[in-house]
N, C-alpha and C positions, 0 to 999 in steps of 0.2 A: 566620153568613152563608153562604149557599149558594155553592159554587164551581163554575165551569164552565170547561172546557178547549176553546178554540176553535183549531183547527189549520188554518192556511192552507197548502195544498200548493204547492210550487214548487221551483225549483232555485236554488242560490246562484251568484253570479258575474255580472259585468256582461253577458256574452253572453246571459244568460237574462232579464235585467231587463226588465220590462214586455212580456213576450211573452204570447201567449194561454195557454201552459201554466202561467204563473206568476200566474194570476188570483187564486189563494188568497193569495199574498203581497200583491198589490195591494189586495185587499179589506181585509186587516188593516192595511196601511199607511194606507189611507183612514180606517179606524175610529180608528187611533191619531192621525192628524193632526186629525180633527175633535174629538178629546178632549184635545188637547195632551199626548199620551203620547210617550215615546221608547222604542224598543226597545233592549235591552241584550243583548250576546252572552253566552250562558250555555251550559250543557252541552247539546249536540246541537241547539240552537235559539237563535234570537233571540227574546226574551221581553219582553212588556209586560203590565201589569195594569191593568184598568179596573174601577172600582166603579160599578155602575149600579143604582139603585133597590134597594139592599140586597143586591145580588148581586155576587160577585167573578168577573170574567172574566179568565182567564189566557190570553193570546193568544200562540201560538207559531208561528214560521216555521222549520220544521226546517232545520238546516244539514247534514243527512245526504244531500242530494240526494233527488230524488223516489223513487227505487227503494228507499230505506231509511226512508221516512217513518214506518213502524210503530215503528221503534226509538225515535225521538224522542217519538212519541205515547205509547208505553208508559212510557217513562222519566218523562215529566211527569205522567202519570196517577198513577203510583206516588208520585213525589216530592210532589205536591200533594194526594194522597189524594182524587182525583176519580173518581167512579164513571163507568162507560161511558155511562150514561143521560144524563150531564151533559156529554158530549163532542159537538162538532159539527165535522165535517171539511168544508172548502171546497175544491172541485176544479173543474177545467175540464171541460166536456162538449160533445163534438162533435155529439151527437144533438139538441141544443137550439138554437133560433135565438139569434143574438147577444143577450146581455144578459138573456135569460130565466132565471129561477132556478127550480129544483125542489128542494124540501126533502123528505126522506123519512127514515123510521126505520131503514131497512136496505136491502140490495140487493146485487147482484153488483158485481164490480169493473169490469164493462163493458170489460175490456181495458186499464184504466188501471193503470199500474205502481205508482203511489202507493197506490191502494186495494188492489191485489193484495198489497202488502207489509204494509199494515195488517191485512188479513184473515189473512195467514199468521202475523204476529206475535201478534195478539190471539186467534187461533183462533175468530173469529166475524165475521159480516157484520151483526150487530145493533148498529149505532151510527148516529147521525144524520149525514146528510151534506147539504150544500148543493151542488148541481150548478149551475155558472154557465155558461150557454150561450156557446160560442165559434163556433157554426155549423159548417158543413162545406163551405164554399165553396172547395174546392180541386180541382185537376185530379187525375185518376187517377194514383196513384203518388207524389203530392206531399204526402201527409198529414203526414209528419214536419216538412218545411219549413214547412208551414202552422201546425201546432201550436206549433212553436218560433219562429214569425215574430212580427213586431210587428203591432199593430193597424193597420187601414187608416185613412185620413183620415176616411172616412165613419163608421167605428166610434168613432173618437176623439171625434166630436161629441157622442155620447150616453153615452160610457163613464162619466163621473163621475156622471151621473144613475143609472145602473145600479149603480155601486159604492155609492151612497147607499142604494138599495133593499136591497142585500145587507147593508149594515151595520145598517139598521133591522130586518131579519130576524134578525140575530144577537142583537140586544138583545131582540127579541120571544121568541126561543128561550129565553133565560135568564129573562126576566121572566114570560112567559105560558105557557111550556111548548111542547113540540113540536107537539101537535095544533093549537092555536090558531095557532101560527106557520105551519104548513102551510096551514091554512084561509085565513089572511090574505095570504100571500105567493106561493103557488103559482099564483095567478090574476093577479098584478100584471105 
């Protein structure tokens, strides 16, 4: 059975729960809920496993805080013996409109500390990532508060629909491969 590592980036702690920066956690929580899975606390991450159409998806929410996400990703890649081609990192993206997702095979860290640490730890930028748009509707100098802030009432109205799209993309990544996943979901 092919194995895939799905890494949702976020920060642990109640003060970060359901903030824009924690969208990676929220996507995996949604996927777990729709499949009746429970996360368990394990080494460097909360972990759940999903079997989907003959594939095994290991879902992790690193407990290392965003700035050390690479440590958790690397540990679970080694522990589960999952190649980097079968890894997908889910991350918030200011440069995309709210709820829009962009899936790609590689790229820069774009100033994102979680991606920066993954790149430093793995010594590569060649891993798939799903960027989930959080928009950039903040006043000058207010980026940190915006990113670490909660969703607006307007955003909350469609957030679950966008989480579902992201979860469908995760399953497509594992079942159909990166290229078809990109073709099908980068325009949704």
